[in-house]
C-alpha positions in Angstrom: -11.5 -14.9 57.2 -11.4 -11.9 54.9 -11.0 -8.4 56.2 -13.9 -6.0 55.8 -12.9 -3.0 53.5 -14.9 0.0 52.4 -16.4 -0.3 48.9 -15.0 1.8 46.1 -17.4 4.4 44.6 -19.1 3.6 41.4 -20.3 5.4 38.3 -24.0 6.1 38.4 -25.9 5.1 35.3 -29.4 6.0 34.3 -31.1 4.3 31.4 -33.8 6.7 30.2 -36.5 6.1 27.6 -39.8 7.8 27.0 -42.6 8.6 24.6 -41.2 12.1 23.8 -38.0 14.1 23.8 -39.8 16.5 26.2 -40.2 13.7 28.7 -36.6 12.7 28.4 -35.4 16.3 28.8 -37.5 16.7 32.0 -36.0 13.5 33.3 -32.5 14.6 32.4 -33.0 18.0 34.1 -34.1 16.3 37.3 -31.2 13.9 37.2 -28.6 16.6 36.7 -30.1 18.7 39.4 -29.9 15.8 41.8 -26.7 13.9 40.7 -24.6 16.6 39.1 -23.4 17.0 35.6 -23.6 14.2 33.0 -20.1 13.0 32.1 -21.2 10.8 29.2 -24.4 10.4 27.2 -25.0 7.5 24.8 -26.4 7.8 21.3 -30.2 7.6 21.2 -31.6 4.4 19.8 -35.1 3.0 19.3 -36.0 0.9 22.3 -38.8 -0.8 20.3 -36.1 -2.4 18.1 -35.2 -4.6 21.1 -38.5 -5.1 22.9 -42.2 -4.1 22.8 -42.6 -4.9 26.5 -43.6 -1.3 27.3 -45.7 -0.5 24.2 -49.1 -0.8 25.9 -48.0 1.3 28.8 -45.9 3.9 27.1 -46.6 3.9 23.4 -44.9 2.4 20.3 -42.0 4.9 19.7 -39.6 5.1 22.6 -36.2 6.8 22.2 -33.7 5.5 24.7 -30.3 6.6 25.9 -27.9 6.2 28.8 -26.5 8.9 31.1 -23.5 8.5 33.4 -22.6 11.2 35.9 -19.4 12.9 36.9 -20.0 12.4 40.6 -19.2 8.9 41.7 -21.7 7.4 44.2 -21.6 4.8 47.0 -23.3 1.6 45.6 -25.3 1.3 48.8 -27.3 4.4 47.6 -28.9 2.4 44.7 -32.2 1.6 46.4 -32.7 5.3 47.4 -31.9 6.4 43.9 -34.4 4.0 42.3 -37.1 5.2 44.7 -36.3 8.8 43.8 -36.3 8.2 40.1 -39.6 6.3 40.3 -41.1 9.4 42.0 -39.8 11.6 39.2 -41.5 9.3 36.6 -44.8 9.7 38.4 -44.4 13.5 38.8 -43.3 14.1 35.2 -46.0 11.7 33.9 -48.8 13.5 35.8 -47.5 16.8 34.6 -47.3 15.9 30.9 -50.4 13.8 30.8 -52.4 16.5 32.6 -51.2 19.2 30.2 -52.2 16.9 27.3 -48.5 16.6 26.2 -48.4 12.9 26.7 -50.8 10.2 25.4 -50.2 7.9 28.3 -49.9 8.5 32.0 -46.4 7.0 31.9 -44.3 8.9 29.3 -41.0 8.3 31.0 -39.0 5.4 32.4 -35.8 5.9 34.4 -33.8 2.9 35.3 -30.8 3.6 37.6 -27.9 1.4 38.1 -24.1 1.6 38.2 -21.0 0.6 36.5 -18.0 -0.7 38.4 -14.9 -2.2 36.9 -16.2 -5.8 36.9 -20.0 -5.4 36.3 -23.0 -3.3 35.4 -25.8 -3.4 38.0 -29.4 -2.3 37.5 -32.1 -1.7 40.1 -35.6 -3.0 39.8 -38.9 -3.1 41.6 -39.5 -6.6 40.2 -38.3 -9.7 42.0 -36.9 -12.7 40.2 -34.6 -15.6 40.9 -31.5 -13.7 39.9 -32.3 -10.5 41.8 -31.1 -9.6 45.3 -33.4 -7.7 47.6 -31.8 -4.4 48.7 -34.6 -2.6 50.7 -38.0 -0.9 50.5 -39.2 -3.0 47.6 -36.0 -2.5 45.5 -33.9 -5.3 44.0 -30.6 -5.4 42.1 -29.2 -7.6 39.4 -25.9 -7.9 37.7 -26.9 -7.2 34.1 -23.5 -7.5 32.5 -20.1 -8.7 33.8 -16.8 -7.5 32.5 -14.3 -10.3 31.9 -11.4 -11.0 29.5 -11.6 -7.4 28.2 -15.2 -7.4 27.2 -18.8 -7.2 28.5 -20.5 -10.6 28.9 -24.2 -11.1 28.9 -25.9 -13.3 31.4 -29.0 -15.4 30.7 -31.3 -12.5 31.9 -29.4 -9.6 30.3 -31.8 -7.4 28.4 -31.3 -7.4 24.6 -30.3 -3.8 24.3 -27.6 -4.2 26.9 -26.2 -6.9 24.7 -26.0 -4.6 21.7 -22.4 -4.0 20.6 -22.9 -0.2 20.3 -24.3 0.0 23.8 -21.5 -2.2 25.1 -18.9 0.1 23.4 -20.5 3.0 25.4 -20.3 1.0 28.6 -16.6 0.3 27.9 -16.0 4.0 27.4 -17.8 4.6 30.7 -15.7 1.9 32.4 -12.5 3.6 31.2 -13.8 6.9 32.5 -14.5 5.3 35.9 -11.0 3.7 36.0 -9.5 7.2 35.5 -11.7 8.7 38.2 -10.6 6.0 40.6 -7.0 6.6 39.8 -7.4 10.3 40.5 -8.7 9.3 44.0 -5.8 6.9 44.6 -8.2 3.9 44.5 
């Protein structure tokens, strides 16, 4: 029988995309207020280059980027974080749509997850065969795994997570996490 050990802290990741830079800025402001300073931010890319899944709901032009935060988190917090970011989406959407600054009620999408040394995990409200229920309607999936010194996609990995530029960013984040864990003696 294996012995039970505490889990190492992980690097919080938020994938953010929206119909405007204003929506992204409001999401970033809320995230930094709650999770602390952003340690690394990816380059912005056009989400619609990878999928048009959200076009009817959010519009056709969706800039997307990733944020990772200086403060490491306990992975068991993922469900709470997803519930919280969903409420921010609703709040920011209502505000921008009500002010006429958004053409759809959902101008922002915030998808939290985390990076640990061996994988990248995302939270979701949608169940599927490869997702594991956490609590309160929130599921988690391994989106990428890290093996043989590179990120490896799984059959369900989103196309933009398979993009080499984004994987380079995740590798940079993984190295940052490794240094943070060393600082803590983990």
